[in-house]
C-alpha positions in Angstrom: 60.4 6.5 149.1 60.9 8.9 146.3 62.7 7.5 143.6 65.8 9.5 143.1 66.4 8.2 139.5 69.5 10.4 138.6 71.3 9.8 141.9 70.2 5.8 141.9 71.5 5.4 138.0 75.2 6.9 139.2 75.2 4.0 141.9 73.9 1.3 139.4 76.1 2.2 136.7 79.3 1.9 139.1 78.3 -1.5 140.6 81.1 -3.7 141.2 83.3 -1.2 139.9 86.9 -0.7 141.3 86.3 2.7 142.8 84.5 4.1 146.1 81.1 5.6 145.7 81.1 8.6 147.6 77.7 11.0 148.0 77.7 14.2 149.5 75.1 16.8 150.4 73.4 18.7 153.1 71.7 16.7 155.9 68.2 15.6 155.2 68.6 15.6 151.3 68.1 12.1 150.7 71.6 10.4 151.0 70.3 7.7 153.5 67.0 7.0 151.6 69.1 6.7 148.2 71.2 3.9 149.9 67.9 2.3 150.8 66.8 2.5 147.3 70.3 1.1 145.7 70.0 -1.8 148.5 66.4 -3.0 147.5 67.9 -2.9 143.9 70.7 -5.1 144.9 68.3 -7.6 146.4 66.1 -7.8 143.5 69.1 -8.2 141.1 70.7 -11.2 142.6 72.5 -10.0 145.7 71.9 -11.8 149.3 70.8 -10.1 152.4 74.3 -11.1 154.0 76.2 -9.8 151.2 75.5 -6.2 152.4 76.9 -4.6 155.4 75.3 -1.2 156.4 76.2 1.3 159.0 74.8 4.9 159.5 77.1 6.6 162.0 74.1 9.0 163.2 72.6 6.0 164.7 73.8 5.1 168.2 73.3 1.6 167.8 75.9 1.8 165.1 78.0 4.3 166.3 80.1 1.6 168.6 83.2 2.0 167.5 86.2 4.0 169.4 88.4 4.1 166.5 88.7 3.2 162.6 90.6 -0.1 163.4 87.9 -1.3 165.6 85.7 -0.3 162.4 87.9 -2.1 159.8 87.9 -5.1 162.2 84.2 -5.3 162.7 83.4 -5.2 158.9 86.5 -7.5 158.2 85.0 -10.5 160.4 81.7 -10.1 158.7 82.8 -10.4 154.9 81.8 -13.3 153.1 85.1 -14.8 151.5 83.9 -16.0 148.3 81.2 -13.4 147.2 81.1 -9.5 147.0 80.3 -7.8 149.6 78.7 -4.3 149.4 79.6 -2.0 152.3 77.4 1.1 153.2 79.1 3.5 155.6 76.4 6.5 156.3 77.9 9.8 157.7 81.3 8.0 158.4 82.9 11.4 158.9 82.0 11.5 162.3 84.5 8.9 163.3 88.2 10.1 163.5 90.3 8.7 160.8 87.8 6.6 159.0 89.6 7.2 155.6 92.0 4.5 157.1 89.3 2.1 157.8 88.2 3.2 154.2 91.2 2.7 152.3 92.0 -1.1 154.3 88.5 -2.0 153.0 89.0 -0.9 149.4 91.9 -2.9 148.7 90.0 -5.9 149.3 89.1 -7.5 145.9 85.6 -8.8 147.1 84.5 -5.5 148.7 82.5 -2.9 146.5 82.3 0.2 149.1 79.7 3.3 149.3 80.0 6.1 151.9 78.1 9.8 152.5 78.7 12.8 154.0 77.4 16.0 154.9 80.5 18.1 154.8 83.2 18.7 152.4 85.6 18.0 155.4 85.4 14.2 154.4 87.3 14.8 151.2 89.8 17.6 152.0 93.5 17.6 153.2 95.0 14.5 154.4 91.9 12.4 154.0 92.1 13.2 150.1 95.6 11.9 150.2 94.2 8.6 151.3 91.6 8.5 148.7 92.7 10.3 145.8 92.1 8.5 142.5 90.1 5.9 144.3 86.6 7.4 144.6 83.7 8.9 142.4 81.9 11.6 143.7 78.2 12.4 143.4 76.9 15.5 145.1 73.3 15.3 146.3 70.8 18.0 146.3 67.0 18.3 147.7 64.4 17.9 145.6 64.4 19.2 142.0 60.8 20.9 141.1 60.3 17.9 138.8 60.9 15.5 141.6 58.7 17.5 144.2 55.9 18.0 141.5 55.8 14.2 140.7 55.8 13.2 144.3 52.8 15.3 145.2 50.9 14.1 142.6 50.0 18.2 141.5 48.2 18.7 138.7 48.6 22.7 138.8 52.2 23.7 137.9 52.3 27.0 139.1 50.6 26.5 142.2 53.1 23.5 142.6 55.8 25.7 142.0 54.4 28.3 144.5 54.2 25.6 147.3 57.8 24.5 146.1 59.4 28.0 147.0 57.8 28.1 150.2 58.4 24.8 151.4 61.7 23.8 149.7 62.8 20.2 148.6 63.8 18.4 151.5 62.2 15.0 150.7 60.3 14.5 154.0 58.3 17.6 153.8 56.1 15.7 151.1 54.7 13.4 154.2 53.7 16.8 156.0 50.8 17.6 153.6 51.4 21.2 153.4 51.0 21.8 156.7 52.8 25.1 157.6 53.5 24.8 161.2 54.7 21.1 160.8 56.9 22.5 158.0 58.5 25.2 159.9 59.3 22.8 162.9 61.1 20.4 160.5 63.0 23.2 158.7 64.0 24.5 162.1 65.0 21.0 163.1 67.4 20.7 159.8 68.8 24.0 160.3 69.8 24.0 163.6 71.3 20.6 163.4 73.3 21.8 160.4 74.6 25.0 162.1 75.1 23.1 165.3 76.8 20.0 164.3 78.4 21.0 160.8 79.5 24.6 161.4 79.7 25.6 165.3 80.8 22.4 166.6 83.2 21.1 163.9 84.8 24.7 164.0 84.5 25.8 167.6 82.6 29.0 167.0 82.3 30.9 170.3 80.2 34.0 168.8 77.3 32.2 167.8 75.3 35.6 167.2 77.7 37.0 164.6 77.5 33.7 162.8 73.8 33.9 162.6 73.9 37.8 161.4 76.3 36.6 158.7 73.7 33.7 157.5 70.7 36.0 157.6 72.8 38.5 155.7 73.6 35.9 152.9 70.3 34.5 152.8 68.8 37.9 152.4 71.0 38.7 149.3 71.0 35.6 147.3 71.8 36.5 143.6 73.9 39.3 144.6 77.4 40.3 144.0 79.0 40.0 147.6 82.5 40.2 148.5 84.0 40.1 152.3 84.4 43.5 152.6 80.6 44.2 151.6 79.6 41.7 153.9 82.0 42.9 157.0 80.9 46.6 156.2 77.2 45.7 156.2 77.7 43.8 159.8 79.8 46.5 161.0 77.4 49.1 160.1 74.6 47.5 162.5 77.6 47.5 165.4 78.7 44.1 165.1 82.3 44.5 165.5 83.2 41.6 163.0 86.7 41.4 161.0 87.0 40.2 157.3 88.9 37.1 158.1 86.1 36.1 160.5 83.7 36.5 157.4 86.2 34.7 155.2 86.1 31.8 157.6 82.3 31.7 158.3 81.9 31.7 154.3 84.1 28.7 154.1 82.6 26.8 156.9 79.0 27.4 155.4 80.1 26.1 152.2 81.8 23.2 153.6 78.5 22.1 154.8 76.6 22.7 151.8 74.3 25.1 153.0 75.4 27.7 150.6 77.2 27.6 147.1 79.7 30.5 145.9 79.7 31.0 142.4 82.6 33.1 140.9 82.7 35.6 137.9 83.8 35.1 134.2 85.1 37.8 132.3 83.4 36.9 128.8 85.7 39.2 126.9 88.7 39.0 128.4 88.2 35.3 129.0 89.5 35.2 132.3 88.0 34.2 136.0 87.7 37.0 138.1 88.8 37.0 141.9 86.4 39.4 143.0 82.5 39.8 143.3 81.1 36.3 143.9 77.7 35.3 144.2 76.1 32.9 147.1 72.9 30.5 146.4 71.1 28.6 148.6 71.0 24.8 149.0 67.5 25.1 149.5 64.9 27.9 149.4 62.8 26.5 152.0 65.5 27.4 154.7 65.6 31.1 153.8 61.9 31.3 154.3 62.2 29.7 157.8 64.9 31.9 158.6 63.7 35.2 157.3 60.0 34.5 157.8 58.5 35.8 154.4 58.6 35.1 150.9 60.2 38.1 149.0 62.5 38.8 146.1 60.7 36.0 143.9 63.2 36.9 141.0 66.2 35.9 143.3 64.5 32.9 144.2 63.8 31.9 140.7 67.4 32.7 140.1 68.6 30.1 142.9 66.5 27.7 141.7 67.5 27.7 138.1 70.9 27.8 139.6 70.4 24.8 141.5 68.8 22.8 138.3 71.9 23.7 136.4 74.0 22.2 139.3 71.9 18.9 138.9 72.5 18.7 135.2 76.4 18.7 136.1 77.1 22.3 134.4 80.0 24.3 135.4 78.4 27.6 136.4 79.9 31.3 136.6 78.6 34.6 136.8 79.0 36.6 133.5 80.9 39.7 133.3 81.0 41.5 129.6 82.2 45.0 129.6 80.0 46.6 132.6 77.2 44.6 132.0 76.4 41.2 134.0 74.9 37.8 132.8 73.2 35.8 135.3 75.0 32.6 134.5 77.4 31.5 132.2 77.7 27.6 131.9 80.1 25.3 130.6 79.7 21.4 129.8 81.1 19.3 126.8 79.2 21.0 124.1 80.9 24.4 125.3 79.6 27.6 126.7 75.8 29.0 127.1 74.9 32.3 128.4 71.5 32.7 130.4 69.7 35.4 131.9 66.7 34.9 134.7 63.6 36.9 135.0 60.4 36.5 136.5 58.7 38.3 133.1 59.6 39.8 130.5 56.5 40.7 129.1 57.0 44.7 130.1 59.3 45.9 127.2 61.7 47.8 129.4 62.3 44.5 131.6 62.7 42.6 128.1 65.3 45.5 126.5 67.2 45.3 129.9 67.6 41.4 130.0 68.4 41.4 126.0 70.9 44.2 126.2 73.8 42.2 127.8 73.3 39.1 125.4 73.4 41.4 122.5 76.5 42.5 123.1 78.1 39.3 123.2 79.4 38.4 119.7 80.2 34.8 119.8 77.9 32.0 118.7 77.3 30.3 121.6 73.7 29.7 122.8 71.9 32.6 124.5 68.8 32.1 126.5 66.1 34.1 128.7 64.4 32.0 131.5 61.2 33.3 132.9 58.0 32.4 134.3 56.3 33.4 131.0 54.8 30.5 129.5 56.3 32.0 126.2 58.7 30.8 123.6 60.0 33.2 121.5 63.1 33.9 119.4 65.0 36.9 119.7 67.3 37.1 116.4 68.9 33.9 118.0 68.5 34.6 121.9 65.7 32.1 122.9 63.2 32.9 125.4 62.0 29.5 127.1 59.6 28.9 130.4 61.3 28.5 133.6 58.3 25.4 134.5 59.3 23.6 131.6 62.9 23.9 131.6 62.5 22.4 135.3 60.1 19.8 134.5 62.4 18.5 131.7 59.9 19.1 129.0 62.8 21.8 127.2 66.6 21.9 127.5 69.1 24.4 126.8 
């Protein structure tokens, strides 16, 4: 098992805290393995096996409850009265009204509760009213480049990066020894499982061909400014006959299932959030290569990977607009704003001028960066150029 250190530390820090620990993320990103790692930690740190109750609702042997009350009664009868009980409910959202069982277990003083889910439905609507103020969420992504690089024990960073953008970061792929046929078969299984269970089945979609066309369009346009009208017009031009409302629904379903992430625009000069012209990034580049059948637009792929890394580091992320120019990312944390341009290379003078131009126009004193695959570290009057590989491997930061 690959040690997902950041996520594991999150659970360890919250051990025995009176809060529900919720781990979300796309299917097969490693949530169940994270629970196994954490259970091993508990067993190695004074917790007895009898204190751990674990159920995986994707396992038919565990999915033996007809309703939430049966789940609650089953766990309640197994609780040790004089010891802390560690309860793990994996993919619990498949059980209707699961939140009632979770809420009932949470109020017990001798229960420490952990749950996972593969779509944002589990923390929305009526469910949120039960759990509001009672949970902390950590959103799990597929392997970072650093995790992938360390797991493969590669000694060639650029070769490893090329494999990473071809295969993606789903953890189990490490076991397939870069066998392209096996990798494509595995990605096919993930893609169809997510689409079938978390999109088509959950939302009762009838026209699967329209959904498929929408997904392919999004996958082929990562990093491009899009609107529902633009997507609708593009698909209608191919005689698909689709409405704006349908596209809006599909985008919601896909983001709820963590297949794509939406990033909105921020007007730097006007200091306001814009309602039009979003960008969409993929949860994993391997799915794009599986679906589209080829690796192209390596600049967009790098931008997608940098976006995911920024998300892992808990930045709030926007697309920047300054007058009529675009900044790839405006990110925010407790230190304030940072401005980031992403480019494969800026060794060509015209490319460098183009990437520097919007950053130079911004007159505030927040840090400005260009991240490239060049192994160059340069300072252009306060605008820092850094290596993407160094950034992804944690050797440099912003």
